[in-house]
C-alpha positions in Angstrom: 8.8 -14.3 -17.6 6.3 -17.0 -18.1 2.9 -16.8 -16.7 3.2 -19.9 -14.5 6.2 -18.3 -12.5 4.2 -15.2 -12.0 1.3 -17.1 -10.6 3.7 -18.9 -8.3 5.0 -15.9 -6.7 3.8 -15.5 -3.0 2.4 -12.1 -2.2 1.4 -10.6 1.0 -1.8 -9.2 -0.7 -4.7 -11.7 -2.0 -5.0 -9.7 -5.4 -1.9 -8.0 -6.5 -4.3 -6.4 -9.0 -5.6 -3.8 -6.7 -2.5 -2.2 -5.5 -2.7 0.6 -7.8 -6.3 1.3 -6.4 -4.9 1.2 -2.7 -2.0 3.5 -3.8 -4.8 6.2 -5.2 -6.8 5.7 -1.7 -3.8 6.5 0.1 -3.0 9.3 -2.1 -6.5 10.9 -1.7 -6.5 10.2 2.3 -3.0 11.9 2.5 -4.6 15.1 0.9 -8.0 14.8 2.6 -6.7 13.6 6.1 -4.3 15.9 7.6 -4.2 14.0 10.8 -3.2 11.1 8.9 0.0 12.9 7.8 0.7 14.0 11.2 0.3 10.8 12.6 2.7 9.3 10.0 5.2 11.8 10.7 4.8 11.3 14.6 4.9 7.3 14.6 6.6 6.7 11.1 9.9 5.7 12.8 8.2 3.1 15.2 6.9 0.8 12.6 7.7 -2.6 13.2 
């Protein structure tokens, strides 16, 4: 895949390079914040 094609793909985030750091933060939060997981289980089906 050419570099120019990759640069033209629209992302919903400004810097796709930060995705891995975001996933890591979510993983840590899931372990350290049980309320977060309880909310996800309770309201997960209601996501838009």
